[in-house]
Phi, psi and omega in degrees: 000128182272143180274111180246276184293144182271115184209169172295146176275015181219150175294148183211118183295129176085016177295155182247032179300321182294335182253004189298320179304311175303319179297314180295329173300332180266335177274337178071224180241075188292155175279334178226139180237128181232135184214091190282342174242078197282328181052246177272000182062026192295321182284317178306312180291343181266004184292129178286152175071204187287151172291155172306151181286341171231121179230131182233117179229158185200169174205144177286345177277123173293330180295321177290314176295327177290323183299308183299318178296323176289323180292326181290322188267323182217066189293331180296320180290324180295320177297321178294319184287327181284340182281102183194148185283155182286097175248123184305309185297325179294321178303309178299316182290322180286327171310307182294318179301315185292313185294333176287348183249019179296311188298320182292326175299314177301317184293315185292321184291340178286344177273108184305337182262355182289131184278008181082166182257110190289332178284319180295318177295310181298314180294325181292321181293315179300316181289317182303331178269342180253347181280142178271130175062203182278173172106346178293115175044047172303120194298326183258007180254145172291139179293138175240098185271355177071193170232156182055224182300334179294341179291347178284342175087190183296151178290140179294170186286118181234000183281337174229186181295341185151165175265145185070196181241352185302316184290334176265356177264293180054183169055219182303320181297315183295316182296315174300315183300311180290334177288324176297316181297322180295324175293323173292327180275004190308317184252011181273140177267129181248115179255145175242136178133197182303148188298334182278003178284347181269348204275006176294110180251019184306314180303318182268338183058214179296339180276001177289149173247126188241114170269119180242108176237068182287172177295133182297148182303132178089347181233021187287329184061225184253126178227107180069251181285355184097359183256144181301146184244344186305320176288327174298322178294319179293325176297316181297321184295320180292331177281354185230033186293346178284346173279168175272095188237133172246120178244123183265150182179195175255148178310131177083000184292323186226151172264119184227079186294135179082354178276156170264136180248138183237107183268145181207166188247133180277349171070017174200169185295143174221151182053039174075019175192186181254006185292337182249351192297334182263002179260008177295145174202164175226129171275129176247129185296161173295348179276349176292162172299135184274127177230162173260152185291135178293132183301325183288353184249004185295334179282349182251319184248142177238118193239138174203161174274140177253000000 
């Protein structure tokens, strides 16, 4: 497999890669870019042209924050730990091993100079690509190893060669891939913790661009303290509407007076069904760059002012 597009080497539920081009049309070329729910960094990695001069991303999951920090500092070691055959018994064992290291990760990630744990990053990446559905290293859940054969955990993904491309690449290709990501992340600040830790926009001012992609209302599960976060994120966005802000959610989820909403379809099942796949939308603040909807995409996107 040739490494072409710059993207994360793992699948990530809820990623916004399909809508990234439309987001950047409205962000333009900001001086500062902020992404508090970074996940797979799909939007940042899809930015056309030069990166913003200051980029700050973060995630409340220590496994995600550690992955990006470790790739930034030692991509070769991450690739080495991730390059491993898909073995069911190892998947269950590594899940338990990783979950037992959460407290140590939190302490280490609070050290701004800590380069990340390459073994944790590589094993997490391997499992993220081989595990079926949700449950792989959920940051806030207790590990459930089960009993007997259930202690092996879920059966690995076997219906295709793998999720993402890491499992089918491996070796030299994985090494090149992660080194390309490391070069892109060279000046990116990776934060771990609550979403509002990333939001200092002093450097960029009103020209700062902020992508807010929190767990959607009603689908948040457990986030940090266990409280839903989508409404608090929307409240912050309304209070800072002079900045270039993109808020992701489902249609009708938030009241955003004066904002522009772009509806789009994920084109596949979400949340275990098809009921919400056509309800995806992004609200854009009044501070965003004004653009017209691309004619060739009118059958996919519906845009209107709220």
